[in-house]
C-alpha positions as CSV (number, residue, x, y, z in Angstrom):
1,M,107.2,-127.2,-84.5
2,Q,106.6,-125.2,-87.0
3,I,104.4,-122.2,-86.2
4,R,100.8,-123.8,-87.4
5,T,100.7,-126.7,-85.1
6,R,101.7,-123.8,-82.2
7,L,99.0,-121.6,-82.8
8,T,96.3,-124.4,-83.5
9,T,98.1,-126.5,-80.7
10,R,97.8,-122.8,-78.3
11,F,94.7,-122.1,-79.6
12,S,92.4,-125.2,-79.3
13,L,93.8,-125.3,-75.2
14,I,92.4,-121.1,-74.7
15,V,88.7,-122.3,-75.9
16,T,88.9,-125.5,-74.4
17,I,90.3,-123.8,-70.7
18,I,87.6,-120.9,-71.4
19,L,83.9,-123.3,-72.7
20,V,84.9,-125.5,-69.4
21,L,85.5,-123.3,-67.0
22,F,82.6,-121.8,-68.5
23,S,80.7,-124.7,-68.5
24,I,80.9,-125.2,-65.6
25,A,79.9,-121.6,-64.6
26,I,76.7,-122.5,-66.1
27,Y,76.3,-125.4,-64.4
28,L,77.0,-124.1,-61.1
29,I,74.3,-121.6,-61.3
30,S,71.7,-123.7,-62.9
31,S,72.8,-126.0,-59.3
32,A,72.1,-122.7,-57.0
33,N,69.2,-121.4,-58.6
34,R,67.2,-124.8,-58.3
35,E,68.4,-125.5,-55.0
36,D,67.2,-121.8,-54.1
37,T,63.8,-122.5,-56.5
38,Y,63.1,-125.5,-54.8
39,Y,62.9,-123.8,-51.4
40,K,60.9,-121.6,-52.3
41,V,58.5,-124.6,-53.3
42,L,59.2,-126.2,-49.5
43,K,58.1,-123.0,-48.4
44,S,54.9,-121.7,-50.3
45,M,53.3,-125.8,-49.9
46,A,54.6,-125.5,-46.2
47,L,52.7,-122.1,-45.8
48,T,49.1,-123.7,-47.8
49,E,49.3,-126.5,-45.3
50,A,49.2,-124.6,-42.0
51,K,47.1,-121.9,-43.3
52,L,44.8,-125.4,-45.1
53,Y,44.9,-127.0,-41.7
54,S,44.7,-124.3,-39.1
55,K,40.8,-123.4,-37.9
56,D,40.9,-120.1,-39.1
57,V,39.9,-122.2,-42.7
58,K,36.7,-124.6,-41.1
59,E,35.7,-126.0,-44.4
60,V,39.1,-128.0,-44.6
61,D,39.1,-131.0,-42.0
62,T,42.3,-133.0,-41.6
63,N,40.9,-135.9,-43.7
64,L,39.9,-134.2,-46.0
65,L,43.5,-132.5,-45.8
66,R,45.3,-135.7,-46.2
67,I,43.6,-136.7,-48.7
68,F,44.2,-133.2,-50.6
69,D,48.0,-133.6,-49.3
70,E,48.6,-137.8,-50.6
71,T,46.5,-137.2,-53.6
72,R,49.2,-133.6,-54.5
73,V,52.4,-136.0,-53.3
74,S,52.2,-138.6,-55.1
75,P,51.8,-137.9,-58.6
76,F,55.8,-135.8,-58.3
77,N,57.4,-138.3,-55.9
78,S,59.0,-135.4,-54.7
79,I,57.4,-134.3,-51.1
80,E,58.7,-137.1,-48.4
81,I,57.1,-136.0,-45.3
82,I,54.7,-133.0,-43.9
83,A,54.2,-132.1,-40.4
84,V,52.7,-129.8,-38.4
85,F,53.2,-128.8,-35.1
86,D,51.2,-127.1,-32.9
87,E,52.7,-124.5,-30.4
88,T,53.4,-126.5,-27.7
89,G,55.6,-128.7,-29.9
90,K,53.0,-131.6,-30.5
91,L,52.9,-133.7,-34.1
92,V,49.5,-132.8,-34.5
93,Y,49.2,-134.0,-38.3
94,Q,51.5,-135.8,-40.8
95,T,51.4,-137.2,-44.0
96,P,52.4,-139.5,-45.4
97,M,51.2,-141.7,-42.6
98,G,54.2,-144.5,-42.7
99,K,57.4,-142.1,-42.8
100,R,58.6,-141.1,-39.6
101,P,58.1,-138.3,-38.2
102,P,61.3,-135.9,-36.9
103,V,62.6,-136.7,-33.8
104,F,64.1,-132.6,-33.4
105,A,61.1,-130.8,-33.4
106,D,61.8,-129.8,-29.5
107,E,65.3,-128.4,-30.7
108,L,64.3,-126.7,-33.6
109,I,61.2,-125.5,-32.7
110,P,62.6,-122.8,-30.5
111,Q,64.7,-121.2,-33.1
112,I,62.0,-121.5,-35.4
113,K,59.8,-119.0,-33.2
114,D,63.5,-116.4,-33.6
115,H,63.9,-116.7,-37.0
116,K,60.2,-118.1,-38.6
117,E,61.8,-120.2,-41.2
118,I,65.1,-122.6,-41.0
119,R,66.6,-124.5,-43.9
120,F,68.9,-126.7,-44.2
121,K,69.8,-129.5,-46.8
122,K,71.1,-133.2,-46.5
123,N,72.6,-135.2,-49.1
124,N,69.9,-134.1,-51.8
125,N,66.8,-134.0,-50.0
126,Q,66.0,-130.4,-49.4
127,T,63.9,-128.7,-45.9
128,V,62.1,-126.4,-44.4
129,W,60.6,-125.3,-41.4
130,E,58.4,-122.5,-41.3
131,Y,56.3,-121.2,-38.6
132,F,52.4,-119.8,-39.5
133,E,51.0,-117.5,-37.3
134,G,47.2,-117.4,-37.9
135,N,44.1,-115.5,-36.2
136,S,43.1,-119.1,-34.4
137,E,46.6,-120.2,-33.2
138,K,50.1,-120.5,-34.2
139,L,51.4,-123.3,-35.8
140,F,55.1,-125.0,-37.1
141,V,55.6,-127.2,-40.2
142,F,57.8,-129.4,-41.4
143,I,58.2,-130.2,-44.9
144,N,60.8,-132.5,-46.8
145,G,61.5,-133.3,-50.1
146,Y,63.4,-134.1,-53.0
147,D,63.7,-132.4,-56.0
148,E,63.7,-134.8,-58.7
149,M,62.1,-132.9,-61.9
150,G,65.1,-130.2,-61.0
151,F,67.8,-133.0,-60.8
152,D,66.9,-134.7,-63.8
153,K,66.6,-131.0,-65.5
154,L,70.0,-131.0,-63.8
155,H,71.3,-133.7,-65.5
156,F,70.3,-133.1,-69.2
157,L,71.5,-129.7,-68.9
158,A,75.0,-131.3,-67.6
159,W,75.3,-133.8,-70.0
160,V,73.9,-130.9,-72.9
161,L,77.1,-128.3,-71.8
162,V,79.7,-131.9,-72.7
163,I,78.9,-132.7,-75.4
164,C,78.9,-129.2,-76.7
165,C,81.9,-128.6,-75.3
166,I,83.6,-131.7,-77.1
167,I,81.9,-130.6,-80.1
168,A,83.5,-126.9,-79.9
169,I,86.7,-128.1,-79.3
170,V,87.0,-130.4,-82.4
171,V,85.4,-127.7,-84.7
172,T,87.7,-125.2,-83.2
173,F,90.9,-127.8,-83.5
174,I,89.9,-127.9,-87.4
175,S,89.3,-124.5,-87.6
176,G,92.5,-123.4,-85.4
177,Y,94.1,-126.0,-88.4
178,F,93.2,-125.0,-91.1
179,Y,92.7,-120.9,-90.7
180,P,96.5,-120.8,-89.7
181,V,97.0,-121.0,-93.2
182,H,95.6,-117.9,-94.8
183,L,97.0,-115.8,-91.4
184,L,100.6,-117.5,-92.5
185,S,100.1,-117.0,-96.4
186,P,101.3,-113.7,-95.9
187,I,104.7,-114.6,-93.7
188,K,105.2,-117.1,-96.3
189,Y,105.4,-114.5,-98.6
190,I,108.0,-113.0,-96.9
191,V,110.1,-115.1,-96.8
192,E,110.0,-116.1,-100.2
193,L,110.6,-112.5,-101.8
194,T,113.6,-112.8,-99.2
195,E,115.4,-115.4,-99.8
196,E,115.9,-113.6,-103.7
197,I,117.2,-110.5,-102.2
198,T,121.1,-110.5,-102.4
199,A,123.5,-109.1,-102.3
200,T,123.7,-107.4,-105.8
201,S,119.7,-107.0,-105.5
202,L,119.2,-104.7,-102.4
203,D,116.9,-102.6,-103.8
204,L,114.4,-105.3,-104.2
205,R,111.6,-104.2,-101.5
206,L,108.9,-105.8,-99.5
207,P,105.3,-104.2,-100.0
208,V,103.7,-103.0,-97.3
209,G,100.0,-103.2,-97.0
210,K,97.1,-100.6,-95.7
211,N,96.3,-102.3,-92.5
212,K,98.8,-101.0,-90.6
213,D,99.3,-104.1,-88.4
214,E,102.7,-105.7,-87.0
215,L,103.2,-107.9,-90.3
216,D,103.4,-104.4,-92.6
217,R,105.4,-103.2,-89.7
218,L,107.2,-106.5,-89.9
219,A,107.7,-104.8,-93.8
220,I,108.3,-101.6,-92.5
221,T,110.8,-102.7,-90.5
222,F,113.2,-104.8,-93.1
223,N,112.9,-103.0,-95.9
224,N,114.7,-100.1,-93.6
225,M,117.4,-102.7,-92.8
226,L,117.3,-103.0,-96.7
227,Q,117.9,-99.0,-97.4
228,R,120.8,-99.4,-94.7
229,L,122.5,-102.3,-95.7
230,E,122.7,-101.0,-99.5
231,E,123.8,-97.6,-98.5
232,S,126.2,-99.9,-96.6
233,F,126.9,-101.2,-99.3
234,E,127.3,-98.6,-102.4
235,M,129.6,-96.1,-99.5
236,K,132.0,-98.5,-99.6
237,R,131.7,-99.1,-103.8
238,D,132.1,-95.6,-103.5
239,F,134.6,-95.6,-100.9
240,I,136.6,-98.1,-102.7
241,S,136.7,-96.2,-105.9
242,N,137.6,-93.2,-104.5
243,A,140.1,-94.0,-102.3
244,S,142.1,-96.6,-105.7
245,H,141.3,-93.8,-108.0
246,E,142.5,-90.9,-105.5
247,L,145.8,-92.8,-104.3
248,R,146.6,-94.3,-107.5
249,T,147.3,-90.6,-109.1
250,P,150.1,-89.4,-106.4
251,L,151.7,-93.0,-106.2
252,G,152.3,-92.8,-109.9
253,V,153.2,-89.4,-109.8
254,M,155.9,-90.6,-106.9
255,M,157.1,-93.7,-108.8
256,V,157.7,-91.6,-111.8
257,Q,159.5,-89.4,-110.1
258,I,162.0,-92.6,-108.2
259,E,162.3,-93.7,-111.8
260,V,164.0,-90.6,-113.0
261,A,165.7,-89.8,-110.7
262,L,167.7,-93.5,-110.7
263,L,168.1,-93.2,-114.6
264,S,171.3,-90.8,-114.6
265,N,173.8,-90.1,-111.8
266,R,172.1,-86.7,-110.7
267,T,174.0,-83.5,-108.3
268,P,173.2,-84.1,-104.7
269,E,171.2,-80.4,-105.1
270,E,168.7,-82.9,-107.4
271,Y,168.3,-85.8,-105.5
272,K,167.6,-83.6,-102.2
273,K,164.9,-82.5,-104.8
274,T,163.7,-85.3,-105.7
275,L,163.2,-85.8,-102.0
276,A,161.9,-83.4,-101.0
277,S,158.6,-83.5,-103.5
278,L,158.3,-87.7,-102.5
279,L,158.1,-86.3,-98.7
280,E,155.3,-83.9,-99.6
281,D,153.5,-86.2,-101.8
282,I,154.3,-88.5,-98.9
283,K,152.7,-86.1,-97.0
284,N,149.5,-86.0,-98.6
285,L,148.8,-89.2,-98.5
286,R,149.1,-89.3,-95.2
287,G,146.6,-86.4,-94.5
288,M,144.2,-88.1,-97.9
289,M,144.5,-91.9,-94.9
290,N,144.3,-89.5,-92.2
291,S,140.6,-88.2,-93.6
292,L,139.6,-91.6,-94.9
293,L,140.6,-93.2,-91.7
294,E,138.2,-90.3,-89.8
295,L,135.5,-90.9,-92.6
296,T,135.3,-94.3,-92.1
297,E,134.8,-93.3,-87.7
298,A,132.6,-90.8,-88.4
299,N,130.0,-93.8,-90.8
300,M,129.4,-95.3,-87.4
301,Q,125.9,-95.7,-85.9
302,P,124.6,-92.4,-83.4
303,G,123.7,-94.8,-81.1
304,S,127.3,-95.9,-80.8
305,L,128.3,-92.2,-80.7
306,K,129.4,-91.5,-77.2
307,L,128.2,-87.4,-76.0
308,K,129.2,-85.5,-73.3
309,P,128.5,-82.1,-72.4
310,I,130.9,-79.4,-74.0
311,Y,130.9,-75.8,-74.9
312,I,130.8,-75.1,-78.3
313,D,133.4,-71.9,-77.8
314,E,135.6,-73.8,-76.1
315,L,135.9,-76.8,-78.2
316,L,135.6,-74.2,-81.6
317,W,138.7,-72.2,-79.2
318,Q,140.9,-75.4,-78.9
319,A,140.5,-76.0,-82.7
320,K,141.7,-72.7,-83.7
321,T,144.6,-73.6,-81.7
322,D,145.1,-76.8,-83.5
323,F,144.8,-75.4,-86.7
324,V,146.6,-71.9,-86.3
325,N,149.7,-74.5,-84.6
326,Q,149.5,-76.9,-88.3
327,H,149.1,-74.2,-90.6
328,R,150.9,-70.7,-89.6
329,D,150.9,-69.0,-92.9
330,F,146.2,-69.6,-92.1
331,T,144.6,-66.3,-90.0
332,V,141.1,-67.3,-88.1
333,N,139.1,-64.0,-86.9
334,E,136.7,-64.5,-83.9
335,N,134.0,-62.3,-84.4
336,Y,132.4,-62.6,-80.3
337,S,129.7,-59.9,-80.8
338,K,127.1,-62.2,-81.1
339,L,127.9,-64.3,-77.6
340,P,125.3,-64.9,-74.9
341,E,125.7,-63.3,-71.9
342,D,124.8,-66.6,-70.4
343,H,127.5,-69.7,-71.4
344,D,124.9,-72.1,-70.6
345,K,123.7,-71.5,-73.6
346,L,126.4,-72.1,-75.3
347,L,126.3,-75.3,-74.2
348,I,125.4,-79.0,-76.1
349,Q,125.7,-82.6,-76.1
350,G,129.6,-83.4,-78.1
351,N,131.8,-85.7,-79.1
352,E,135.5,-84.5,-79.2
353,L,134.6,-85.3,-83.2
354,L,133.6,-82.1,-83.5
355,K,136.4,-80.7,-83.5
356,I,138.0,-82.4,-86.3
357,A,135.0,-80.7,-88.6
358,F,135.9,-77.3,-87.7
359,I,139.4,-77.9,-88.2
360,N,137.9,-78.9,-91.6
361,I,135.9,-76.1,-93.0
362,M,138.7,-73.9,-91.3
363,N,141.1,-75.4,-93.7
364,N,138.5,-74.8,-96.3
365,G,137.7,-71.2,-95.4
366,C,141.3,-70.1,-95.2
367,K,142.6,-72.3,-98.2
368,Y,140.0,-70.6,-100.1
369,S,140.0,-67.4,-99.2
370,T,142.4,-64.4,-101.1
371,D,144.0,-63.7,-97.8
372,N,144.5,-67.0,-96.4
373,T,141.7,-65.7,-93.8
374,V,138.6,-67.2,-92.2
375,E,135.7,-65.0,-89.4
376,V,134.6,-67.4,-87.2
377,S,131.4,-67.0,-84.8
378,V,128.9,-68.6,-82.8
379,E,125.2,-67.4,-82.3
380,S,122.7,-68.9,-80.3
381,V,118.9,-68.7,-80.3
382,D,116.2,-70.6,-78.9
383,H,116.5,-74.4,-78.9
384,E,120.1,-74.6,-81.0
385,V,123.6,-72.9,-81.2
386,S,125.0,-71.8,-84.9
387,V,128.6,-72.3,-85.5
388,I,129.0,-69.5,-89.0
389,F,132.4,-69.7,-90.9
390,K,132.9,-67.0,-93.7
391,D,135.7,-66.0,-96.2
392,K,136.4,-64.3,-99.4
393,G,137.5,-66.0,-101.8
394,I,137.3,-68.1,-105.1
395,G,133.0,-68.8,-103.5
396,I,131.5,-71.7,-105.0
397,P,129.8,-72.3,-108.4
398,A,126.3,-73.0,-108.1
399,G,126.2,-76.8,-109.9
400,D,128.4,-77.6,-107.5
401,L,127.0,-76.8,-103.8
402,K,125.0,-80.3,-103.9
403,N,127.5,-82.2,-104.7
404,V,130.8,-80.9,-102.3
405,F,129.5,-83.3,-99.5
406,H,130.1,-86.9,-101.7
407,P,133.7,-88.0,-101.0
408,F,136.3,-86.7,-103.0
409,Y,134.7,-84.6,-105.3
410,R,136.3,-81.4,-106.0
411,G,133.5,-77.5,-106.7
412,S,135.1,-76.9,-110.6
413,N,137.1,-74.0,-109.9
414,A,138.8,-75.3,-106.8
415,K,141.3,-78.2,-108.9
416,A,144.4,-75.6,-108.5
417,F,144.1,-75.9,-105.2
418,P,145.0,-78.5,-103.3
419,G,142.6,-81.3,-101.6
420,N,140.8,-84.2,-101.6
421,G,138.0,-83.5,-101.3
422,L,136.6,-85.8,-98.5
423,G,136.9,-82.4,-95.9
424,L,133.4,-81.6,-96.0
425,A,132.3,-85.0,-96.5
426,L,133.3,-86.2,-93.1
427,S,132.6,-82.4,-91.9
428,M,128.6,-82.9,-93.0
429,K,128.7,-87.1,-91.2
430,I,129.9,-85.5,-88.4
431,I,127.3,-83.3,-87.9
432,E,124.6,-85.7,-89.0
433,L,125.8,-87.8,-85.8
434,H,125.2,-84.9,-84.0
435,K,121.4,-84.5,-85.4
436,G,122.3,-81.2,-85.9
437,Q,122.8,-79.2,-89.6
438,L,125.0,-78.3,-92.1
439,K,124.4,-75.2,-94.5
440,I,126.4,-73.4,-97.7
441,E,125.9,-70.4,-99.3
442,S,128.4,-69.2,-101.4
443,K,128.8,-66.8,-104.2
444,V,131.1,-67.2,-106.9
445,D,134.7,-64.9,-106.8
446,D,133.3,-63.5,-103.5
447,Y,132.5,-65.3,-100.5
448,T,131.2,-68.3,-98.9
449,T,129.6,-69.1,-96.1
450,V,129.1,-72.0,-94.1
451,T,126.9,-72.8,-90.2
452,I,126.5,-76.1,-88.5
453,I,123.9,-75.5,-86.9
454,L,123.7,-77.7,-83.1
455,P,120.9,-78.4,-80.6
456,K,121.6,-77.6,-76.6
457,G,122.3,-79.4,-74.5
458,K,122.0,-79.8,-70.6
459,S,124.3,-79.9,-68.2
């Protein structure tokens, strides 16, 4: 079933239920009001009847009162019987005469004395007993009637409500069938535009209106998804391009060395030298592949990265130990002068990937410094922990600073040093996954300072 049909059906059903309940409520309220109004009419007539019959009004006798009652009752055809009883319960007056007087007067009169009034209804007839206490006598008045005019109005109201409900439901269904065309037109436009987006046109974006409604939020969410997909495709294209370029060079060098070695007989020393060179190239290739795998792992979504409470100084010590064991000719000096007294101020929510970032930055600091040494310090300020790596070496040209975080990019003055340009890109990605920052300050032929800022965590 299409959305248009579902909207029309559900909207019409809801409006129908509301109209029916509203009509029933109007009818019930009108019915209750009619009944209460007619009781008040009967009560007024009963008291009037008692006053006119009583000895307090000497100008009206029984015959004149009967003529007045019959004349008044007949046109309306609603009052069926009026009866007056004296204080002893004896029937002293009744109109019209042909009607049967109430036989239960003896049972109700004692109750009327206590309550002054009794009301009840049988079928559609309403009855009122009233107690009248005049100056010269006490009377009980019985009056019974059928509210013909009130029921006629009530029946007319019922028909009006039924007809109006039917008309309203038909109008609602028709309008509900055509209105969704206008309502769903933005969705139709989004679908048509989405069908034009392919792997080669991920730069297309859905237009976002100014209403900030659900459709605008849908367009924004879809555009964000397209942005992530485009970045993912670009990253894959760049990865394939850069990786193929970086892998082609060492593989070509290795192939040339092997071909040269096979051209003629060589001494064992020359073969050993060739194998040693090949071994070094293979180690470099393995290091590059490991970095590529680590970069791929770091490109996972932040939500899938499992974090746990880690003391930054302890993780830094582990990274230093691993790094120094692998590179005996490099030196890492630790500066503890700015460590806080409270060890918990060094607690963060982190992952073991941070150790890879630390090792990469230590490696760059030692490799590009004149004395193969990097100094590491830790600071704790407010809600952040900073790890600072500082070396004295070749520095980074100002024009290269904005590109050093791109995979396989190397500074213009770093070509003479071994490397593949993946270390800083990998480190930056790891820090971003930890919602931190990585900043670099450098001066050519003087120094380079790398600062990692991470938010503090809770134990």
